[in-house]
Every structure is written in structure tokens, then in C-alpha cells.
Steps between C-alpha positions, in 0.01 A plus 500: 500500500691388195743757371517506114764684293527472122806405328528835338481666834756256649742596206443874587588467862750217460802725579354578843544142622141449573445181691878436480460440124723762334486552123847345443404191689176467325671531159763250612222254594330544167822442309571184702148366431492277205251677272274351236633462144454795275162506329538757242492363141449823315545875538299786348694817535262804470755779429364838597705727284546840638490404872186499694506697827443317817317822633222455240481118530590298801661726760334835531688590835179668633666589839796678328507881478333685214739508215620151569178297533310390198204703360260199493314364807595148619251233522504155688582188303461122537858487649534581863679828532513591136316791351487612143380799303133592513510459123570134532196343668498182290883464543454534883294183504773277356793647709485181708655327195777755464833546660615865525886545528554848643880474520555509132700804394774642260693813435442529125394843375427396139238282360718286264741423785220431750309296232805287427558447872145378549495279195837317586554539866839653437605857554625668182864602471375866472179690580472627143204568314697409187565151632528278195408131461848327460629149567677648814155531664318235670200311339138513604353263750317296242812438293671370809210256558526398131867437553477306822150335477367510149170370385566219265321459174278752314406745791730787555636548855508881477243728336477879505226741374341729381798746485873560495529770778723798469562839639705666237694192427383135531514395856760212560389175673222395269706238331753227549821714463813282528305181545436505125204550263370149558384623851331818383121524563244443238424864471151595369467872402121505452231574742264208601227771507516543116230341305610175343799469728702186430867423438572518128859386575342157574324484164663367187437660159213327309744363237754362754427178701678417817662195313651729242624741753661211692672388176634849445634481855665162422670655203620791690646258758687309223649827372603605843671165566690516160628854584584371859353836616351353806837363610626862533217733583338502830251754357407255222450223742262728702309587191479133391332422837280808457387370156432157639287653774317723246407190300363327797281803575383519142371140541338574841118481502517539869703827482261648228198425708653668800536814309139469374358745754174527310425137621433666844143580584411866453410531863856384597662745268273783633599405869866562421423836331520575125840658519828379369615437866183331608494268195876443538448371849225256370744389227757447774258259686442318171878454447555377850235249447671383182829452689695829461728559806554869486298769349586868494188725467586875444254743629604759236763563241585849644535631854206729450437817676380716217139409458226337709419242213820335432841394644643359812531604863724813471343821610769765435310657233223617740511751768662305800354722761145378431307175416632319203206450253648200318509303809132547574384483137725230361732312734281414789188411297700256273672353814169478693340298219779279393700396804207353708354331194842336414562380853140357548509333160823332592365391817179361358711301249724360774808687362560756768696259729749429212514844331687809632333826380766766562 
């Protein structure tokens, strides 16, 4: 009879030298193989501020002793060998479209330090809750994309919404840092779940035409040239490019339409969930369709843990010896509604193969 073994199981036992194929040999063979070109054209970074616990989501460790294993029952998923929390039955059905990386870890003890690490990929100089956003710290991923592979024309490369996240002080890593203001995200500090949501920054005052604004910009350019300011100030040069991009966005019908979330059918909006996070995920899909390369969606502006109706994934405000009510009442229901909907929507539109949802 034919003996079958899954790739996942092969990786698990690779170090045992099964069939003479050790894990180092297999990895070496994979590295030597000429792989296909990268397919990702855009990234949606769903930043779960506060830090979800694997014990309540994707790794309950049911065989571990009491006090170590998670409090939820695991259920099977569509991915061989992967179980998820019993509170995520819809999510379980899309796990064959998901890659879980279990080796990710860090040693940070403070949210701002850990947040910066996750937003930039660089360890902070100190593990300090008072870590400040300075030019010595690294830029966010989207700013690096905007520096190395920007979208040309009227569409921004990097967009972030609907919050600026903080825990005491503003968490570093949400901006372009030393790359310069030109590479900052288009930051939208309004919830797409609000009635009449739009982007007022992309609307001109009724008494000011685009042509008149462009003329004013031309006048400013002449003044700058006369003062030779741009010859001496790198900051001014960055601002000049920033203004040019802002003008292009003001004139962009395509970008205004992308932010017009009310154009979506009510059934689609309902499917994502009428929450700031759910509607932000829907807006992220619209922006990717419009050509944006990197979108930061923040689950919450605070780490949470004080109520069951607001905030991120932190649970320190509750009794840590029992079930955490915010997880069952807020975190998992929002995740269960939004994540499967987002991935299925991208798949139906032919975008899942070219979009990384992180």
C-alpha cells in the first residue's frame, strides 16, 4: 500500500532523518531549487494591539498540564494537523489558506517596545515603556516599501487607519522616521464605521478650485527658489515632495472612490461586521484594489484589558487565574466575523495570491 505523509508532518520529523531525508538536507534542497518569482503585490498588516494569546486562538496546547494548557477546547480545522479555539469555527474553515509561524518570539516586557519591534522588525535599543518615536529608531514596513518601491502617481503607497496607537506614549514604528516625511503613511484618524465616512482631506473648500490651488503652489515654488531654501534644507525638500504628492491625491477621483466605503452593498458591509475594525478591513480591501501597496489596520487604539466592550488584546486588567471575558465577548467574535470574510473576499476577487494578509 502507498504510504502518505503530509509536508507538515515531514517537517515535524525531519530531524529524525526519516527515509534518509534530514531536515538540513531538505532545507538545503529547497534553497537550491529555483523558486517561482514573488507574487505579493500588496500587504495588509492587521495589527492586533495588546498581543493575542496563542492559548486562546491557534495553539491551545491541550496535552499540557493544567495551568499551562489553554482554557478553550481545540477543534479541527481545514489544515491538516492544525487546531483552533472552539470559539473560531468559521476561522477553522479557512486555515488551509493560512500559514502559522510558531517560532516567532521576543523578550520584550513592555507594550511600546514590543509594538515597535513588531511594526518595524527591529529590536528597540531598550525595553522601555517610555520608548519615544525619534529619528534614531527605524521606520515602519510600509514606509520602507514607499522608499524602495513607491506607487507612482495619485495613489499613496502606505496608508494607516483608523488610529494612532499608544500605551502611555505614542508607539514608535508607525511612521517613516529617518526616511523623511515624504514616506509617512496617509494616516486616517476616523473610523470607516462612522456614518458618512469619507476623506475630507481629499476635498477642496467650495470656494477653492484645484487650478487655483495649483497656482498657489506654483507661487510658493517661485518664492522657495528665490530664497534658495531648497538648496540648503533637506527637510524643505522633503516637504516639497510631500506637497506635490498631496496635490496629486487631491486631484484623484480614483482615491476618493476607494475611500467611499458607502458604495459597498449593505450585505457586504454587514458581512465584515459593523465595527471600526471590521469596516477598516473592508476599506483595506478597497485600497488594495485601488493600488495601495501597504495598509496598516489597527485593531484598537489602546491595549485594552479594562472593559469587555473596548480596547485591544491585553488582559492584565482581569483576574488572570480565570477566563478572560474580553476575549470571549469582544476579541474572538470580531476575529471570527472579520478574518474569514476578508480572506474569502480576496479569494473571490482573485487577489489572495498577490496580497499578504499579516
